[in-house]
C-alpha positions in Angstrom: -52.1 6.2 -41.6 -52.0 3.5 -38.8 -49.9 3.5 -36.3 -47.1 0.6 -36.8 -44.7 -1.1 -33.3 -41.0 -0.5 -33.2 -40.3 -3.0 -30.2 -37.5 -3.7 -28.7 -36.9 -7.2 -27.0 -33.8 -8.4 -28.1 -30.2 -6.4 -26.9 -27.9 -9.1 -27.2 -25.6 -7.1 -29.6 -24.3 -5.1 -26.6 -22.5 -2.3 -27.2 -20.8 -1.3 -30.3 -19.2 1.8 -31.0 -17.6 0.9 -34.4 -20.9 2.4 -36.5 -22.3 5.7 -36.5 -25.6 7.6 -35.9 -28.5 5.6 -37.3 -25.7 2.7 -38.7 -26.0 0.8 -34.8 -27.8 -2.2 -35.3 -31.6 -2.6 -33.7 -30.3 -4.9 -30.6 -26.8 -3.0 -29.7 -26.3 0.6 -27.9 -24.0 3.3 -28.6 -23.9 3.8 -24.9 -24.6 1.1 -21.9 -23.1 0.2 -18.2 -23.6 -2.4 -16.3 -26.3 -4.3 -18.3 -26.1 -7.7 -19.6 -28.5 -9.4 -22.0 -27.9 -13.1 -23.3 -31.6 -14.0 -23.9 -33.6 -12.2 -26.9 -36.2 -10.7 -24.1 -34.5 -10.3 -21.0 -32.4 -7.4 -20.0 -31.2 -7.1 -16.6 -28.9 -5.2 -14.5 -25.4 -7.5 -14.0 -25.0 -8.8 -10.3 -22.9 -7.9 -7.6 -19.9 -8.3 -5.4 -18.6 -8.5 -1.7 -16.3 -8.7 0.2 -14.5 -11.7 1.5 -12.4 -10.4 4.6 -14.0 -7.3 6.7 -10.4 -5.6 6.5 -8.4 -4.7 4.0 -5.4 -6.6 3.5 -2.8 -3.8 3.0 -2.1 -3.2 -0.8 -3.5 -4.4 -3.8 -4.4 -8.0 -4.4 -1.8 -9.2 -6.6 -2.3 -13.0 -7.0 -5.0 -15.5 -5.9 -5.4 -19.4 -6.8 -7.1 -22.5 -5.0 -4.2 -24.9 -3.8 -6.2 -28.3 -3.0 -3.7 -30.6 -1.8 -4.0 -33.8 1.1 -5.7 -37.0 0.0 -7.8 -36.9 -3.2 -11.1 -38.3 -0.8 -10.1 -35.8 1.7 -8.3 -33.0 -0.1 -7.2 -29.7 2.3 -8.2 -26.3 0.2 -7.1 -23.1 0.6 -7.5 -19.8 -1.1 -4.0 -18.7 -1.6 -3.6 -14.5 -1.8 -1.1 -12.5 -2.1 -0.7 -9.0 -0.6 1.8 -6.5 -0.2 4.5 -8.5 -0.5 2.7 -11.5 1.6 1.5 -14.8 0.9 -1.4 -16.0 2.9 -4.2 -18.4 2.9 -7.9 -17.7 4.1 -9.1 -19.0 7.5 -12.5 -19.6 7.4 -13.6 -20.9 10.6 -12.0 -17.5 11.9 -12.5 -15.3 9.0 -8.8 -14.5 8.8 -5.9 -14.8 6.5 -2.9 -16.5 7.4 0.5 -15.7 6.1 2.2 -18.2 4.4 5.9 -15.9 3.7 5.9 -12.5 4.2 8.8 -9.3 2.9 8.1 -10.2 -1.2 8.3 -7.4 -3.9 4.9 -5.5 -2.6 3.6 -4.7 -6.0 5.2 -7.6 -8.2 2.3 -9.6 -9.7 2.4 -13.3 -8.1 1.8 -16.4 -10.4 0.9 -19.7 -8.2 0.7 -23.3 -9.4 0.3 -26.8 -7.8 2.5 -29.1 -9.0 2.9 -32.7 -7.0 1.6 -31.6 -4.2 2.6 -28.4 -3.3 2.0 -24.5 -3.9 4.8 -23.3 -6.1 4.7 -19.2 -6.5 6.7 -16.4 -7.9 6.9 -13.4 -8.9 9.7 -12.6 -11.5 11.6 -10.3 -8.1 12.4 -12.3 -5.4 13.4 -16.4 -5.2 10.7 -18.7 -6.0 9.1 -20.7 -3.2 7.1 -23.3 -2.5 4.8 -24.8 0.5 3.5 -28.3 0.7 0.8 -26.9 3.0 2.9 -27.0 6.4 6.2 -25.7 5.5 7.7 -23.0 3.2 10.8 -22.5 2.1 12.7 -21.7 -1.0 12.4 -23.8 -4.4 15.7 -24.9 -5.1 17.7 -25.1 -8.0 14.5 -23.2 -10.2 15.8 -20.1 -11.5 15.8 -17.6 -9.3 13.7 -14.8 -11.2 11.0 -16.6 -12.3 7.7 -14.9 -13.9 5.5 -17.8 -13.9 5.2 -21.3 -13.2 3.0 -23.3 -15.5 3.2 -27.2 -15.7 3.2 -29.2 -19.2 3.7 -32.6 -20.1 5.2 -33.6 -16.4 7.0 -31.0 -16.4 7.0 -26.7 -15.0 7.9 -24.2 -17.0 8.7 -20.9 -16.7 10.8 -17.4 -17.7 13.3 -16.2 -15.8 13.3 -12.3 -15.6 17.1 -12.3 -16.1 16.8 -13.9 -19.9 12.9 -12.9 -20.9 13.3 -15.5 -24.4 13.1 -18.4 -23.2 11.5 -21.0 -21.8 13.3 -23.2 -18.8 12.1 -26.4 -17.2 12.4 -28.5 -14.5 13.0 -32.6 -15.3 9.8 -34.7 -15.0 8.1 -34.5 -11.7 11.0 -33.4 -10.5 10.5 -29.4 -8.9 14.0 -28.6 -7.7 15.4 -30.9 -10.8 16.4 -28.2 -13.8 19.1 -28.6 -15.9 20.8 -26.5 -17.7 19.8 -28.5 -20.9 16.4 -27.6 -20.0 16.1 -24.5 -22.1 14.3 -23.0 -25.3 14.6 -19.5 -26.7 11.2 -17.8 -28.8 13.0 -14.9 -31.1 15.9 -14.6 -28.6 17.4 -11.1 -29.8 14.1 -9.1 -31.2 14.1 -6.8 -28.8 10.7 -8.3 -27.2 9.9 -10.3 -24.1 8.1 -13.9 -23.3 5.2 -12.2 -21.5 2.6 -15.1 -20.6 3.0 -19.0 -21.0 -0.4 -21.4 -21.4 -0.6 -24.7 -20.8 -3.1 -25.3 -24.4 -4.9 -27.9 -26.7 -2.0 -30.0 -25.8 0.9 -27.5 -26.1 1.8 -24.5 -24.6 1.0 -21.6 -26.1 3.9 -18.5 -25.6 3.4 -15.4 -26.2 5.7 -13.0 -26.1 4.9 -8.8 -26.4 4.7 -9.0 -30.0 4.1 -12.2 -31.2 2.3 -15.9 -30.7 4.2 -18.9 -30.8 3.4 -22.5 -29.6 5.6 -24.9 -28.5 5.1 -28.3 -28.8 6.8 -32.0 -27.8 7.7 -34.1 -24.4 11.2 -34.7 -24.6 14.7 -33.6 -26.7 14.7 -36.9 -28.6 14.4 -36.3 -32.1 12.4 -40.0 -32.3 9.9 -39.8 -29.5 7.5 -36.1 -29.7 10.7 -33.9 -30.0 10.4 -30.0 -28.8 9.5 -27.8 -31.2 8.6 -23.7 -31.0 6.4 -22.5 -34.3 5.8 -18.5 -34.8 2.2 -18.3 -35.5 1.4 -14.2 -35.3 4.7 -11.8 -35.9 2.2 -8.8 -34.8 0.9 -9.7 -31.8 0.8 -10.6 -28.6 -0.2 -10.8 -24.4 0.4 -8.4 -22.6 1.2 -9.3 -19.3 1.1 -12.8 -16.8 -2.7 -12.5 -15.9 -3.6 -11.5 -19.0 -4.4 -14.6 -20.8 -7.2 -17.5 -20.2 -7.8 -21.3 -21.6 -11.3 -22.1 -22.1 -11.6 -25.6 -24.3 -9.7 -25.1 -27.8 -9.4 -21.4 -27.4 -6.9 -18.8 -25.8 -8.6 -16.1 -24.9 -5.5 -12.9 -24.1 -4.9 -9.2 -24.1 -3.1 -7.4 -26.8 -1.6 -3.8 -27.0 -4.0 -3.9 -30.2 -7.7 -5.1 -28.5 -9.1 -8.6 -26.8 -8.2 -11.5 -28.8 -8.1 -15.1 -29.2 -6.6 -17.8 -30.6 -7.9 -21.4 -31.7 -4.6 -23.2 -32.1 -4.0 -22.1 -36.0 -4.3 -17.9 -36.1 -5.2 -15.2 -34.0 -8.4 -12.9 -34.0 -9.0 -9.7 -32.6 -12.7 -9.3 -31.7 -13.0 -5.6 -30.8 -11.4 -3.8 -33.5 -14.9 -4.2 -35.7 -17.2 -3.6 -33.1 -15.5 -1.8 -29.9 -12.5 0.4 -31.4 -13.7 3.8 -29.8 -13.7 1.8 -26.0 -10.5 0.4 -26.5 -8.6 3.8 -27.8 -9.7 5.0 -24.2 -7.7 1.9 -22.6 -4.6 3.1 -20.7 -1.2 1.0 -22.6 1.0 2.4 -20.4 -0.7 0.1 -17.5 -2.1 -2.3 -20.0 0.4 -5.5 -18.5 -1.5 -5.4 -15.3 -4.6 -6.6 -17.5 -6.4 -9.7 -16.4 -8.7 -12.5 -18.3 -11.1 -15.5 -16.8 -14.0 -17.5 -17.8 -16.6 -17.5 -14.9 -19.4 -19.9 -14.1 -21.4 -18.7 -16.8 -19.4 -18.8 -19.6 -18.3 -14.9 -19.9 -15.2 -14.0 -20.4 -13.8 -10.8 -17.6 -11.1 -8.6 -18.8 -10.4 -6.4 -16.5 -8.4 -2.7 -17.9 -7.4 -0.1 -17.2 -9.5 2.9 -18.2 -8.8 6.2 -19.0 -5.5 7.4 -16.7 -6.2 4.9 -14.2 -3.1 3.5 -13.3 -4.9 0.3 -11.8 -7.5 -1.8 -13.8 -10.4 0.2 -13.3 -13.2 -1.4 -15.4 -14.6 -4.4 -17.4 -15.1 -5.6 -20.2 -17.1 -8.7 -20.2 -17.7 -10.8 -23.7 -20.2 -13.1 -24.5 -19.1 -15.9 -26.7 -22.0 -17.4 -27.8 -23.5 -13.6 -28.9 -20.5 -11.8 -29.1 -21.2 -9.1 -27.8 -19.3 -7.2 -24.9 -20.7 -5.3 -22.0 -18.8 -2.7 -20.2 -19.1 -2.8 -16.1 -17.2 -0.9 -13.8 -15.1 -2.9 -11.2 -11.9 -2.1 -9.8 -9.6 -6.2 -10.5 -6.3 -7.3 -10.9 -6.7 -10.7 -10.7 -9.2 -13.6 -10.6 -9.8 -17.8 -9.3 -12.4 -20.3 -8.9 -11.8 -21.8 -5.8 -14.8 -25.0 -4.3 -14.6 -25.0 -0.9 -16.2 -28.6 -0.5 -19.6 -27.3 -0.1 -19.6 -24.4 -2.7 -17.9 -23.1 -5.3 -16.7 -19.7 -5.9 -15.0 -16.8 -8.6 -13.5 -14.2 -7.0 -11.3 -11.5 -7.6 -8.5 -9.5 -6.6 -9.2 -6.0 -5.7 -7.7 -2.5 -6.6 -8.1 0.7 -6.4 -9.0 3.2 -3.6 -12.4 1.8 -2.5 -11.6 -1.9 -3.2 -7.4 -3.0 -2.6 -6.5 -5.3 0.1 -10.3 -7.1 -0.2 -11.0 -10.7 -2.1 -14.2 -9.8 -3.5 -16.5 -12.4 -4.3 -18.0 -11.8 -7.8 -21.3 -12.6 -9.4 -23.5 -12.4 -5.9 -26.4 -10.0 -4.5 -27.5 -7.0 -6.2 -25.0 -4.3 -5.2 -21.3 -3.3 -4.9 -20.3 -4.5 -1.2 -23.2 -2.0 -0.1 -23.0 0.2 -3.1 -25.9 0.9 -5.6 -25.1 -0.2 -9.0 -25.5 2.7 -11.7 -26.7 0.5 -14.3 -28.0 1.7 -17.9 -28.9 1.3 -22.0 -29.6 3.3 -24.3 -31.0 2.4 -27.9 -29.9 3.1 -31.0 -32.0 6.3 -32.5 -35.2 4.6 -34.5 -35.6 6.1 -38.0 -38.0 3.8 -39.9 -35.8 3.7 -42.1 -37.1 7.5 -43.5 -34.8 9.3 -41.7 -36.1 12.3 -44.1 -39.8 11.8 -43.1 -41.6 13.5 -39.7 -42.8 10.6 -37.8 -45.5 10.4 -34.9 -45.9 9.3 -32.0 -47.7 9.4 -28.3 -47.2 6.4 -26.0 -44.5 4.0 -25.2 -44.8 0.6 -23.1 -42.5 -1.0 -21.4 -42.9 -4.5 -20.6 -41.6 -5.5 -17.4 -40.2 -9.1 -16.0 -42.7 -10.9 -12.9 -40.2 -11.9 -10.7 -38.6 -8.3 -10.2 -40.1 -5.7 -8.3 -37.7 -3.0 -9.2 -37.5 -1.8 -12.9 -35.3 0.2 -15.2 -36.1 4.1 -15.2 -37.3 4.9 -18.8 -36.9 8.4 -20.7 -36.7 9.3 -23.8 -34.9 11.3 -26.5 -37.0 12.8 -30.0 -35.4 14.9 -32.3 -36.6 17.3 -34.5 -33.5 19.5 -36.2 -30.9 18.0 -33.4 -30.0 15.4 -31.0 -31.3 16.2 -27.4 -31.4 15.3 -24.0 -33.4 12.7 -22.6 -36.5 13.4 -20.9 -39.1 11.3 -18.5 -42.4 10.7 -20.6 -45.4 10.6 -18.1 -46.6 7.4 -16.7 -50.0 6.7 -17.2 -50.9 3.4 -16.1 -49.4 0.3 -15.1 -50.3 -3.6 -13.8 -47.5 -4.5 -12.7 -46.3 -6.1 -15.4 -47.0 -3.3 -18.2 -46.4 0.3 -17.8 -47.6 2.6 -20.5 -46.2 5.9 -20.7 -47.5 9.1 -22.5 -45.1 11.1 -24.3 -45.3 15.1 -22.9 -45.0 18.1 -25.6 -44.6 17.8 -29.1 -45.5 13.7 -30.7 -43.3 14.5 -33.7 -39.9 13.9 -34.5 -37.1 12.2 -37.0 -35.7 10.3 -34.7 -36.3 8.7 -31.4 -33.9 6.8 -28.9 -35.0 5.3 -25.6 -32.9 4.9 -22.4 -33.6 2.5 -19.5 -31.5 3.0 -16.2 -31.5 2.2 -12.5 -29.1 3.2 -10.0 -31.0 2.8 -6.8 -30.2 -0.3 -4.4 -31.9 -3.9 -5.4 -32.1 -5.7 -9.5 -34.1 -4.7 -12.7 -34.9 -6.5 -15.7 -37.2 -5.3 -18.7 -38.5 -7.2 -21.6 -39.8 -5.5 -24.4 -39.5 -1.7 -25.2 -42.8 -0.9 -27.7 -43.6 2.6 -29.1 -46.2 2.9 -31.5 -45.7 5.2 -34.4 -47.1 6.6 -37.9 -44.7 7.6 -40.7 -45.7 11.0 -42.2 -45.7 11.4 -46.0 -43.8 14.5 -46.7 -40.2 14.8 -45.4 -39.0 16.7 -42.6 -40.9 18.3 -39.2 
């Protein structure tokens, strides 16, 4: 029987851990980390990150926000950062943070928004404040333990920690005018709390921990677009104040049951049918600190606490185009996009042992602040649709990218009765674009898998893996 090629050039399925054994799709992986494939014919090591500040701020980063004020023609641009109870902005001229306010709670997450030319900020513990670029002061008359600020319909909405099932808001464009009648309950008395509010599709998506609602309208006047609250999901809600992000008509959010999307009419769980195994490792006791943002390439970053970690120590990257999930290593508490007038940046707030107190510039470079990225992709076990029959393979070919000097290391696992370790084949030849390997030892197998890995500094890419093989006529090996 002539040799046939098993060719891998589509890795767009990402991680799938719901299926077992040979039911994993050809373009998916049982186990991968720090890689991505958005297009057929190219798998890459993820990009790196670097530290904005050379010296760490005390404590983990509690919030980041881009604040632009002044004239439209020439605005002042400030990257605002909260850490250890201090609110500061980054001065690029001196490469240092300048404090705006100090002495707040050192661990509560800080929510910030821009409204009528001022920065409004709150943390659910201390009295909310405002800053106009010069003067920092208490935000008069606002609920004293506001948890977040969300501009909508000319107003700013919040939820007071003292009344966690009620929306509160100021009068139109009047940040200090908080009338007592400007209040609306969301299933008050059900034992749940409002955890997040997003301006989405021309209304407010209001999340409690275990339910989702839509708040629409602009006035109490029943004849002119009146306020209305509609419950759209009675079982699923958002876990925390940084755990939701809007991307056009979609609102992505983290629920206790998984990563979800709300399209304005219904909620869908995106993880339950692809990566329930990974989600089972998330530390639910600290999931309220999860964070979400969409990067400049349209990828959704989901920062999560995995294992026994009490802070976010992993990022699950979701590609809306392919529906794939990519697990990456990262210690991030929050995200923000910032335009300094010349360049646009995607930042993350560092937490954990290595990154606490640092603002991290994401999607930049090929290493993590000087540390090499450990990346790998493990293929499914190939059986040629006949798992009971003997196969034979002598060679394996890896087509590499012309754009990189660094290549993935290849190892192979072949099974006869039980799955074994991945071992390196012998490199026979290379021309800079194609590497030919010779499989050593017994050439027979029932199933075969390969692993691409790179743990050194620099990039790594591959375009195709080809294994010529033939199937024997008899069962067994």
